[in-house]
N, C-alpha and C positions, 0 to 999 in steps of 0.2 A: 582375573576376568574370564568368563566363559565365552568361548568363540562361537559355539553352535550347539543346537539341540538335535539329537539324532532322529528321534521318532517322528518329528514333523518334517524331516527332509525326505527326499525321494528314496532314500535307503529304507526308511521305516524299520520294522522289526523283521528279522529273518526267522520266520516261524519254523523252518525246517532245520534250523541249527540245533545241534545236540543239546547244548546247555539250555536252550529254550524249551526243549522237550522235557528236560529234567525239572525245569521250573513248573511246567504244567503238572508233572507227576507229584511234585512237592505240594502243590495246592490241593490235589486230589487225595493223596495218601498220607500227607503229613499233618492232617488236622486232628490232633489228639491233645488232650489236656491233662497234665499230671494231677491237677486238683480233682479230677473226676474219677481217678482210680481208687477203688475200695481197698483199704489196707487193714480191714477189721481182722481177717484171718491171719494176716502177717503178724499182728500184735499178739495174737494168741499163740502162734507158733513160736514167737520170740521168747515168750515166758517159759516154754518147755524145752528150750535148747540147752545143750551142755555148754559149759564155759568154753571148751575147745572150739565148738562150732560157732559160737557167738563171736569169738575172737577172729576166726577166719572170715566171717561175714563182715564184721566191722572193718577189718583191714581192707577188704576189697571195696567196701562202700567208701572208705576214706580215699582210696586210690582213684576210684571212678569219679567221686565228687570233685577231687582236686583236678583230675585230668580234664573233666568237662568244663570246669571253670577256666582252666588254662587255655583250652582251644577256643572258648568264647572270647577271652581277652585277645587272643593272638590272630584271629581271622581277619581283622580289619585291613591289614596291608594288602591281602589278596583282593578284597573288594575295591580298595582304592586304585590298584593297578588296572583292574578291569575298567574302571571308570575313566582313568587317564587315557587308556588306549582306545576308548570308544567302543568297547565290546559290550554293548548294551544287553545282549542275551545272557552273557556270563554274569553281568552285574545283577540282572533280575534274579537269576538263580541264586547267587551268593547272598541276596537278602533273605531268602528262605533258609539258606545254610546257617546263617547267623541266628535266625529265629529258632531253628532246630536245636542248636547248641545251647541257647538260652533255656529251652525247655528241658534239655538233658541235665543241665546244672540244677534247675528247679526240682527235677524228679528225685535225684539222690538226696538233696537237702530235705525234701518232703518225707522220704523214707526214714532218714535219720531222726527227724522230728517226731514222726509217728511212733517210732520205737523208743522215744524218750532219750535218745543219745545226743546230748548237746555239749559234751565236753570237747576240748581241743583235741583233734585227731591228727594234727600235722606230724606228731611224733611217729605215726605209722607210715610216713613217706620215707622209704628206704633211701640209702645213698644212691643206688642205681636209679630209682624213681626221680630223685631230686636232680640228678645229672641230666636227665632228659627234659622233665617238665619245668624245672627251675632255671636251667641253663640253655640247653641246646635249642629247644623249641622257641622260647622268646627271643634268644639272640639271633636265630636264623630269620625269624619274621621281622625283627627290627632292622636287620641288614637289608631286607627287601624294601622296607619303608624308606630307608635312607639312600639306597643305591638300587633303583629299579631296573637292573640289567636282566637280560635273558638268563644269565648264570644264576643270579640271585633268585629269580622266579623259579627256576628249576630246583634249586636247593630248597626253597620254601615248599613247593608242591611235593617234593620227595619226603621231607621231614614231616610235614603236616598231614598230607593226604595219604601218601603211600605207606609211611611208617606208623605214624601215630594212629591213623584210622584203619589203614589197610592191613596192618600187622598187629599192633598192640591191642587196639580196640576189638577187632574181630576175634582174635584169640582169647582176649580177656573175657569178653562177654560169653564166649563159648564155655570157658571154665566156670563162670558164675552160673549160667543157666543150666549147664549139665549137672553141677553140684546141687543146686536147689531142686531140680527135677528128680534127681536120684533120692534126695531126702523127702520129697513130696511136701515141701513147705513153701510158704510165702508167695501165694498166687498173685498178689498185687504187684510185688516187685518183679516177678516173672513177666507179667503183662506189660509193665513199663519197659522192660528190657527188650521185649519183642517189638514194641513200637520203635524203640531207639535203634534197633538193628536195621529196621526198614529205612529209617532216616539215613543211617550210616552208609547203606548200600548206594544211595544217591550221591552222597558226598564222595565216596571212593570212585564212583563212576565219573564224576566230574574231575577228580584229581588225575585219573587215568587219561581222560580226554585232554586235560591241560598239558600234561607231560608229553603225550603223543603229539600234540600240536607243536610244542616247543622243539621236540626232537625232529619232527618232520621239517620244521623251518631251520633248525640248527643241528644237523646230524651229530656234530661233535659233542653235543650235550649228553648223548646216551652214555658215554663212558663216565662222564661226571656223575650222572644219576646212579649208575651201578656202583661206582666207588663209594658214594654216600650211603647207599643201602648196605653195602658190605661193612662199612664202618659202624653202622647202627645195629647190625644183626646181633652182636653179643649182648647188647642192652635188651633186645626183645627176648632172647632166650633166658636171660637172668630174671627179668621182670615176671615172665610167665611161669618160671620155675618157682618164684616166690609165691605166686598165686596158688600153687598146689601144695604149699608147705604143710597144710594140716593133714595130708595123707601120708601116714608113716608106715603102713603095712605093705605087703607085696602088691595088693591091688593099687595102692597109692603109687608105687614105683612104676607100675605098668601104665597108669593113667598119666603120670608125669612124662614118660617116654612118648606116649601117644600125643600129648600136647606139644612136646618139642618137635615131633615130626610134623604136626599140623602147622606150627609156626614156621618151620623151614619151608614147608610146601607153599605157604602164603607168600613168602619172600620170592621163591623161584617162579611162582605163577605171575607175580607182578612184573618180574624182570622179563619173562617170556612175552607177556602182552606188550610191554613197552618196546621191545625189540622190533616189533612189526612196523613201528613208525620210521625206522631207518631207511626203508625202501618204498614206503607208500606215503601219499599225500593225506592230509586230514580228511579230504572229501572221499578218498578211497576207503579210509578206515571207518568213516561214519557216513555212508550213503543214506539218503533220506529213507 
């Protein structure tokens, strides 16, 4: 039984709240449609690619397709907790978050279909990939669903927002877009990735806000978050190195090292930003 409705109470909607500002940005900048992207040139480029480059692109498409489907499946517990706790501004934003992830899932399936690649690609999900997307991510989110404690919420935001999106996705999409731009191919896919990256920036911003709010309210959670990030770091390095596997010459080795450095920098940046919440309130961190 529902006890009350928030937006008709004296509380209303807190329009200065950071999640509400993200909600407004999502409505303004998130209105794109995978069905409207032109893949004509992509199909022509695909015909002329070497087997090696095709294999690299298909492997990444299979990983991004699976990853976007996974995060679409696994977001619901976060939305449910925001609802239970009466955080209407976060709930509003999270509806756009789920909508974004649905579009991302649609985008990569659309690309595969346009290229005529309809076979089972799950064999391209490596052992490391499966460890994260088949086990760690769903198990962590399921724990939040069953035991909605601050600790479980911190784990969920760390695994989902900070790691999956803030480290894996950001680094992975950099690899993909850099590679495609270097080869000068597949403008439709590149356009979709650019839209996607803008969506992800809002998702990561929310995850940062959520963890900083939790750490500000429960300072002891900071150490828990850092420990979780450190546990996950080897998976990020392994997955991103797999994404560069088609580069076998000296340039490839240099690119792989640069990618590893970028991935490590992403981890350190996230940790530094979260540390600010140990000594500041959420209102100090997010003034209107």
